[in-house]
C-alpha atoms as one frame of an Amber mdcrd trajectory, in Angstrom:
protein
  26.441  12.870  20.233  23.215  13.370  18.305  20.182  11.377  17.451  19.004
  10.427  13.976  16.127   8.202  12.954  17.016   4.634  12.136  15.512   2.935
   9.099  13.722  -0.293   9.957  12.692  -2.770   7.264   8.994  -3.488   6.992
   7.577  -6.904   6.139   6.001  -5.785   2.880   7.805  -5.022  -0.382   8.921
  -1.619  -1.533   6.206  -0.109  -3.738   7.738   0.056  -7.210   6.612  -0.629
 -10.785   7.504  -4.297 -10.228   5.163  -4.360  -7.238   2.245  -3.140  -9.337
   2.962  -5.519 -12.232   2.969  -8.549  -9.935  -0.041  -7.211  -8.026  -2.173
  -6.918 -11.171  -1.125 -10.433 -12.246  -2.016 -11.707  -8.761  -5.459 -10.104
  -8.862  -6.107 -11.626 -12.287  -5.028 -15.017 -10.937  -7.413 -14.511  -8.031
 -10.293 -14.239 -10.489  -9.369 -17.196 -12.702  -8.257 -19.320  -9.731 -11.429
 -18.625  -7.779 -13.590 -19.412 -10.814 -11.616 -22.611 -11.383 -12.547 -23.937
  -7.940 -16.117 -22.648  -7.707 -17.211 -23.185 -11.331 -14.901 -25.524 -13.226
 -14.454 -27.889 -10.274 -18.066 -27.269  -9.173 -17.229 -26.629  -5.519 -19.683
 -23.760  -5.383 -19.185 -20.316  -3.861 -19.625 -21.284  -0.204 -17.154 -24.196
  -0.252 -14.680 -22.172  -2.288 -14.948 -19.271   0.140 -14.338 -21.526   3.148
 -11.335 -23.164   1.443  -9.614 -19.931   0.485 -10.435 -18.272   3.799  -8.654
 -21.114   5.613  -5.637 -20.764   3.310  -5.627 -16.989   3.774  -5.770 -17.201
   7.578  -2.903 -19.694   7.641  -0.723 -17.548   5.382  -1.472 -14.362   7.312
  -0.404 -16.117  10.514   2.853 -17.230   8.859   3.349 -13.694   7.536   2.865
 -12.163  10.991   5.185 -14.560  12.815   7.894 -14.240  10.155  10.879 -12.217
  11.331  11.476 -10.429   8.030  10.132  -9.871   4.542   9.847 -13.037   2.437
   8.741 -12.312  -1.166   7.257 -15.762  -1.838   5.284 -15.748   1.423   4.067
 -12.191   0.903   2.834 -12.765  -2.645   1.283 -16.122  -1.740  -0.722 -14.254
   0.910  -1.745 -11.607  -1.627  -2.917 -14.312  -4.053  -4.856 -16.004  -1.235
  -6.522 -12.699  -0.309  -7.509 -11.946  -3.892  -8.808 -15.487  -4.485 -10.817
 -15.366  -1.267 -12.060 -11.946  -2.357 -13.311 -13.439  -5.623 -15.245 -16.294
  -4.041 -16.531 -14.173  -1.144 -17.833 -11.427  -3.426 -19.441 -13.978  -5.751
 -21.043 -15.748  -2.782 -22.455 -12.483  -1.406 -23.598 -11.146  -4.776 -25.060
 -14.330  -6.230 -25.787 -16.860  -3.486 -26.963 -14.423  -0.793 -28.690 -12.192
  -3.310 -27.142  -8.941  -2.037 -26.360  -7.884  -5.590 -23.386  -6.034  -7.005
 -24.462  -2.607  -5.767 -25.305  -3.796  -2.258 -22.150  -5.918  -2.006 -19.906
  -3.096  -3.226 -21.493  -0.613  -0.807 -21.150  -2.963   2.163 -17.519  -3.765
   1.373 -16.665  -0.093   0.888 -18.043   0.648   4.364 -16.044  -2.231   5.872
 -12.845  -1.095   4.150 -13.282   2.527   5.218 -14.043   1.393   8.777 -10.881
  -0.746   8.843  -8.682   2.070   7.541 -10.334   4.538   9.922  -9.799   2.286
  12.933  -6.208   1.663  11.839  -5.544   5.401  11.609  -7.304   6.131  14.902
  -5.351   3.399  16.674  -1.874   4.010  15.266  -1.928   7.454  13.661  -1.040
   6.254  10.161  -2.290   3.889   7.441   0.994   3.953   5.559   2.323   0.574
   4.403   5.769   1.869   5.328   4.954   1.107   8.962   3.976  -2.557   8.564
   6.433  -4.263  10.907   4.489  -5.172  14.072   1.724  -7.770  14.563  -0.890
  -5.098  15.302  -0.122  -3.091  12.169   0.039  -6.287  10.093  -3.394  -7.328
  11.346  -4.845  -3.999  10.169  -2.893  -4.225   6.912  -4.127  -7.687   5.960
  -7.699  -6.884   6.994  -7.620  -3.806   4.750  -6.005  -5.812   1.941  -8.681
  -8.507   2.133 -11.588  -6.036   2.171 -10.054  -4.099  -0.725  -9.608  -7.292
  -2.767 -13.210  -8.344  -2.136 -14.480  -4.839  -2.907 -12.482  -4.848  -6.129
 -14.114  -8.084  -7.252 -17.606  -6.722  -6.594 -16.775  -3.462  -8.394 -15.363
  -5.336 -11.380 -18.477  -7.501 -11.701 -20.737  -4.483 -11.227 -18.930  -2.502
 -13.917 -18.902  -5.363 -16.424 -22.439  -6.675 -15.884 -24.596  -3.859 -14.544
 -23.401  -0.953 -16.664 -23.403  -2.807 -19.977 -19.734  -2.006 -20.635 -18.670
  -5.647 -20.649 -15.300  -6.936 -19.522 -13.232  -5.006 -22.073 -15.056  -1.752
 -21.330 -14.802  -2.298 -17.588 -11.071  -2.959 -17.829 -10.568   0.256 -19.807
 -12.501   2.278 -17.213 -10.393   0.961 -14.344  -7.193   1.376 -16.360  -8.117
   5.014 -16.969  -8.836   5.493 -13.258  -5.420   4.053 -12.382  -3.824   6.446
 -14.885  -5.524   9.353 -13.100  -4.162   8.121  -9.749  -0.670   7.880 -11.278
  -0.951  11.438 -12.611  -2.010  12.691  -9.183   0.981  10.866  -7.657   3.551
  12.446  -9.969   2.116  15.922 -10.522   0.185  16.908  -7.417   0.645  17.051
  -3.653  -2.197  14.642  -2.889  -1.244  12.258  -0.057   0.770   9.349  -1.416
  -0.696   7.120   1.289  -4.246   7.770   0.078  -3.172   7.346  -3.551  -1.568
   3.991  -2.714  -4.824   2.673  -1.291  -6.790   4.070  -4.225  -4.439   2.317
  -6.657  -4.514  -0.892  -4.628  -8.313  -0.955  -4.721  -8.524  -0.095  -8.434
  -6.002  -2.731  -9.561  -8.282  -5.420  -8.116 -11.306  -4.748 -10.364  -8.884
  -4.311 -13.271  -7.583  -7.821 -12.580 -11.131  -9.089 -12.058 -12.366  -7.786
 -15.400  -9.272  -9.060 -17.227  -9.669 -12.461 -15.570 -13.354 -12.595 -16.506
 -12.488 -11.543 -20.066 -10.058 -14.461 -20.313 -12.286 -17.239 -18.984 -15.924
 -16.239 -19.474 -17.900 -17.743 -22.432 -17.911 -16.009 -25.809 -21.639 -15.375
 -25.366 -20.851 -13.312 -22.255 -18.113 -11.267 -23.916 -15.162 -13.393 -22.782
 -12.528 -15.418 -24.640 -13.659 -18.768 -23.165 -10.101 -19.790 -22.294  -9.503
 -22.690 -19.934  -9.616 -21.390 -16.362  -7.047 -23.885 -15.059  -4.699 -23.108
 -17.958  -5.045 -19.350 -17.540  -4.460 -19.740 -13.793  -1.360 -21.870 -14.369
   0.125 -19.346 -16.808  -0.555 -16.447 -14.420   0.891 -18.379 -11.465   4.040
 -19.168 -13.474   4.380 -15.495 -14.422   4.054 -14.402 -10.775   6.557 -16.987
  -9.521   8.978 -16.011 -12.267   8.546 -12.326 -11.465   9.097 -12.863  -7.745
  12.196 -14.998  -8.307  13.794 -13.017 -11.130  12.852  -9.395 -10.488  14.567
  -7.667  -7.561  12.390  -6.962  -4.549  13.310  -5.697  -1.157  11.455  -4.780
   1.973  10.192  -1.235   2.266  11.744   0.937   4.940  10.399   3.418   7.466
  11.905   5.684  10.128  12.136   3.867  13.427  13.222   4.726  16.935  16.109
   7.157  17.313  19.591   5.759  17.454  22.740   7.392  18.745  25.338   8.436
  16.190  28.508  10.376  16.567
């Protein structure tokens, strides 16, 4: 008899091209959806933040108590995290007066602290190990901080540097291309590159979302926020239902084989 590692399914999807396509669409929806509630519906940043935080907490709880990977539940939680990230970053930057630079710096520290504590506690920050409540708690905390950081970075790039939404989107797209090149042609840790890509796709979605719904005078296309959100939501639902997704896998406890 000998022992070989068993493969246990995680509760997050396998990281493929489909994952990144849906993720970018979800981050763009987070921007247009958040703006729909806080601006178009005039809820304001504080009320919008409270609303989406409550939705996010509820979905994270459902995600943690679920016994296996559910694509609809997972992506609904991602959308909730990115929408909360939009309203939270806007509330901190604009209502509290922290500013884009201060907000981005604070969120970067919180994200690094979360990932550091995760690594110190469990020895890995790989998404391939997300299958216990403790790991999921770290995972969703890191996801939420990264989504909020991405929003602040997107706004900072578009507004503070003078590049505008199109220029900001191109900068983040170029950065993602660099991460992809490092993934395929270097030995840089794939775990670190995943988190870099996850963070960078958020400001890409934020700048694209702002480009779609901001006024022409601010460099946007002035499209209807609710309409843009509905189209993005339909695209995500269609992608989740029609494109194959499966849970990622990771080596688990040894099993006995002959």
